[in-house]
C-alpha positions in Angstrom: -170.0 129.5 -5.5 -171.1 131.9 -2.6 -168.1 132.6 -0.5 -167.9 131.3 3.2 -169.4 133.5 5.8 -166.7 134.7 8.8 -169.0 135.0 12.1 -167.2 136.7 14.9 -167.8 136.3 18.9 -169.6 139.7 19.0 -172.2 138.9 16.2 -173.3 135.5 17.7 -175.1 136.8 20.4 -176.8 139.7 18.5 -178.0 137.0 15.8 -179.5 134.7 18.6 -181.8 135.0 21.6 -181.4 132.4 24.6 -184.9 131.2 23.9 -184.2 130.7 20.5 -180.8 128.6 21.3 -182.8 126.3 23.8 -185.4 126.0 21.1 -182.5 124.8 18.5 -181.0 122.3 20.8 -184.3 120.9 22.1 -185.0 120.3 18.1 -181.5 118.9 17.5 -181.7 116.2 20.2 -185.1 115.1 19.1 -183.6 114.7 15.9 -180.3 113.7 16.4 -176.5 113.9 15.0 -173.8 111.4 14.4 -170.9 112.2 16.5 -167.2 111.2 16.4 -165.4 110.3 19.5 -163.8 113.6 21.0 -160.5 113.9 20.4 -158.3 115.1 23.7 -154.5 116.2 23.0 -152.3 117.1 26.0 -149.9 119.6 25.0 -148.6 120.8 28.6 -149.5 118.9 31.2 -147.6 121.3 33.7 -150.3 124.1 33.0 -153.1 121.9 31.6 -152.8 123.2 27.9 -154.7 120.8 25.5 -156.4 120.7 22.0 -160.2 119.1 21.6 -161.6 118.3 18.6 -165.2 117.7 18.1 -167.2 116.8 15.0 -171.0 115.8 14.0 -173.3 115.5 11.3 -176.8 115.1 10.4 -178.6 114.8 7.1 -180.5 118.1 6.0 -178.5 120.2 8.6 -174.6 120.2 8.1 -171.5 119.2 9.0 -169.6 120.9 11.9 -166.0 120.5 13.3 -164.9 122.2 16.3 -161.1 123.0 17.6 -160.3 124.3 20.7 -156.9 125.3 22.3 -157.5 125.8 26.2 -154.9 126.9 28.5 -155.9 127.3 31.9 -152.9 128.9 33.3 -153.8 131.8 31.0 -155.9 133.1 34.1 -152.8 134.1 35.9 -151.5 136.0 32.8 -154.8 138.0 32.6 -155.7 136.0 29.1 -158.6 134.5 28.0 -157.9 130.3 29.1 -159.3 129.1 25.6 -159.5 129.9 21.6 -161.7 128.1 19.7 -163.3 128.0 16.5 -166.4 126.0 14.5 -166.4 125.2 10.8 -170.0 124.4 9.6 -170.2 122.5 5.8 -173.0 122.0 3.5 -174.9 118.6 4.4 -174.9 118.0 0.7 -172.1 119.2 -1.3 -169.5 119.5 1.8 -168.6 123.0 1.2 -167.7 125.3 3.9 -170.7 127.5 4.8 -169.0 129.6 7.7 -166.5 129.8 10.1 -167.6 131.0 13.6 -165.4 132.2 16.4 -166.7 130.0 19.0 -166.0 131.3 22.3 -169.3 133.1 22.4 -171.5 130.1 20.7 -170.0 127.5 23.1 -171.1 129.8 25.7 -174.4 129.9 24.6 -175.0 126.5 23.7 -173.7 125.2 27.1 -175.9 127.7 28.9 -178.8 126.8 26.9 -178.4 122.8 27.3 -178.4 123.6 30.9 -181.5 125.5 30.7 -183.3 122.7 28.7 -182.4 120.2 31.0 -183.8 122.4 33.9 -186.8 123.2 32.2 -187.6 119.4 32.5 -185.8 119.0 36.0 -185.8 122.3 38.3 -189.1 122.7 40.4 -191.9 124.8 38.4 -191.8 127.0 41.3 -188.0 127.7 41.7 -187.6 131.1 42.4 -184.0 131.2 43.9 -180.8 130.8 41.4 -177.3 130.2 43.1 -174.5 130.7 40.6 -171.1 129.0 41.3 -168.8 130.8 39.0 -167.3 134.1 38.5 -165.3 133.4 34.9 -167.2 134.6 31.5 -169.6 131.7 31.5 -171.5 132.8 34.2 -173.7 135.6 32.9 -174.7 133.3 30.1 -176.0 130.6 32.7 -178.0 132.8 34.6 -179.5 134.4 31.4 -180.3 130.8 30.3 -181.6 129.6 33.7 -183.6 132.5 33.7 -185.4 131.8 30.1 -187.0 128.8 31.9 -188.2 129.7 35.4 -189.1 133.5 37.1 -186.4 134.3 39.3 -186.7 136.6 41.6 -183.5 136.2 43.2 -179.8 135.4 41.8 -177.0 134.6 44.3 -173.2 134.6 42.7 -170.9 133.0 45.0 -166.9 132.9 44.1 -163.9 132.8 46.6 -163.0 136.3 45.4 -165.4 138.7 46.8 -164.4 141.2 44.0 -164.9 139.0 41.2 -168.1 137.6 42.8 -169.2 141.2 42.8 -168.1 141.7 39.3 -170.0 138.7 38.1 -173.2 139.8 40.2 -173.2 143.4 38.3 -172.7 141.6 34.8 -175.7 139.4 35.6 -178.0 142.2 36.7 -177.4 144.1 33.6 -178.9 140.9 31.7 -181.7 140.3 34.1 -183.5 143.8 35.0 -185.7 143.6 37.6 -184.3 140.5 39.2 -182.4 140.9 42.5 -178.5 139.9 42.2 -176.3 139.5 45.1 -172.7 138.3 45.5 -171.3 136.3 48.1 -168.2 134.3 49.2 -170.5 132.0 51.5 -170.9 128.9 49.5 -173.0 127.0 52.3 -175.4 129.8 52.6 -175.9 130.2 48.8 -176.5 126.7 48.4 -178.9 126.3 51.2 -181.0 129.3 49.7 -181.1 128.0 46.2 -183.8 126.1 44.3 -181.5 125.8 41.5 -177.7 125.6 41.8 -175.3 126.2 38.3 -171.7 125.5 38.8 -169.4 126.3 36.2 -165.7 126.4 37.7 -162.3 124.5 37.1 -162.7 122.8 40.6 -160.9 119.7 40.9 -161.9 119.6 45.0 -165.9 119.9 45.5 -167.0 123.8 46.0 -170.6 122.1 46.4 -171.7 120.1 49.0 -175.1 118.1 49.2 -175.6 118.8 53.2 -176.2 122.1 51.9 -178.9 121.9 49.6 -182.7 122.0 50.4 -185.0 119.7 49.4 -185.9 119.5 46.1 -182.8 121.4 44.7 -181.9 120.9 41.2 -178.0 120.8 40.8 -176.6 121.9 37.2 -172.9 121.1 37.1 -171.2 122.4 34.3 -167.4 123.2 34.8 -165.7 119.9 35.5 -165.0 118.1 31.9 -161.9 115.5 32.8 -161.9 112.8 35.2 -159.9 114.7 37.9 -162.3 117.5 37.9 -164.9 117.9 40.4 -167.5 120.3 41.5 -169.5 118.2 43.6 -169.3 116.0 46.6 -170.5 112.7 47.1 -173.3 113.8 49.0 -174.5 115.9 46.0 -175.1 112.8 43.8 -176.3 110.4 46.3 -179.8 109.5 46.0 -180.2 111.9 43.3 -181.8 111.7 39.8 -179.0 111.8 37.7 -179.2 113.0 34.2 -176.6 114.0 31.7 -176.1 115.9 28.3 -174.6 113.0 26.8 -174.1 109.6 28.5 -171.1 107.9 26.6 -169.5 111.6 27.3 -170.0 111.9 30.7 -169.6 108.7 31.8 -166.0 108.7 30.5 -164.7 112.2 31.1 -166.5 113.8 33.9 -165.2 113.1 37.8 -168.5 114.4 39.2 -170.0 111.3 37.7 -167.1 108.9 37.1 -165.4 109.2 40.5 -168.3 108.4 42.7 -169.6 105.6 40.4 -166.0 103.8 40.8 -166.2 104.4 44.5 -169.6 102.6 44.7 -171.7 106.0 45.9 -173.8 105.8 42.9 -174.7 102.9 40.4 -174.9 103.1 36.5 -178.9 102.5 37.2 -179.1 105.9 38.8 -178.5 107.5 35.8 -182.0 108.0 34.5 -180.9 109.5 31.2 -179.5 112.1 29.0 -180.7 115.1 26.9 -182.0 113.0 24.2 -184.4 111.1 26.8 -185.6 114.2 27.9 -186.6 116.0 25.1 -188.7 113.2 24.1 -191.0 113.6 27.4 -194.4 115.1 27.2 -193.5 117.2 30.2 -191.4 117.3 33.5 -189.1 114.5 34.5 -189.3 115.1 38.1 -191.4 112.9 40.2 -192.1 114.8 43.3 -191.5 118.3 44.8 -188.6 116.9 47.1 -186.5 114.8 44.5 -183.1 116.0 44.2 -182.2 116.5 40.7 -178.5 116.7 39.1 -177.6 117.2 35.7 -174.3 117.2 34.6 -173.0 118.3 31.3 -169.3 118.0 29.3 -170.7 119.4 25.9 -171.3 117.5 22.6 -170.8 118.4 19.1 -174.3 117.7 18.5 -175.1 120.9 20.3 -172.1 122.6 18.2 -173.8 121.7 15.0 -177.0 122.7 16.1 -176.1 125.9 17.4 -173.9 126.6 14.5 -176.5 126.0 11.9 -178.7 128.2 13.8 -176.6 131.2 13.9 -175.4 130.6 10.4 -179.0 130.8 8.6 -179.5 133.9 10.8 -176.4 135.5 9.2 -177.3 134.3 5.7 -180.3 135.8 6.0 -178.9 139.2 7.5 -176.3 139.5 4.4 -179.3 138.7 1.9 -181.2 141.7 3.1 -183.6 140.0 4.7 -185.5 139.8 8.3 -184.2 137.0 10.4 
């Protein structure tokens, strides 16, 4: 029996490009997978510490289990806010194929899912991207969105000017030839953008609908619990709303759950999820001035197809072949 592979966080990005991950998720949402209900266990409510377990399986692809330990309070300690691992098992024998340190894998597949949605929802002529994030996910988000649209300018917003500038520098290194700037003025950053991606842990909205230009596409990534919210009511009111996974986003995302409870939006305003988007022959946008919103909370299907892609590449490399 072949020994399982250990794939470190530093190896993930070297094995797979962003366009390849976007293509893998497109194929994954077309093919589908069985997903077990995610389990979240609150460990220490005072600092938000929790354990998250996600699992999915599909014939011919494999079985995957992800375990994540999240401690948001670690940011103040100068430590990573989460540690996570993905285990990939053979689809027939159930043998362990690989264990993957999945911090980079999660960032890569999260960003790729947003780009997959934006490929169907953002205006084809989108040229200005705003990134409302200064954490580790921010450079991945910019790289992913730039894989599906030709951006001339990326603006990074953050409350802390130094962190925003550092994040802008990291993004500029990934996107040579693109103008990348930073700001602490959220309103101007949003107003100047065709696409806005947010990846914060906000519980009070950092993005307001009044700031958005006609035809903007909004990509909400950070909030994954009912009390977390990155956008206000005006952002989603009247917008065409799409989700990564309908059941998960409706149950756990404050950006959707709160305006639904307040009557600002109705269930009928939810146009569909990524499985619906990838079945379309082309864009889902109906008119240039339409506002589109994509809300993701992450799902185990993404982990399954992402892990399988990374494992296949590593297996080829270890065998001496060419990936």
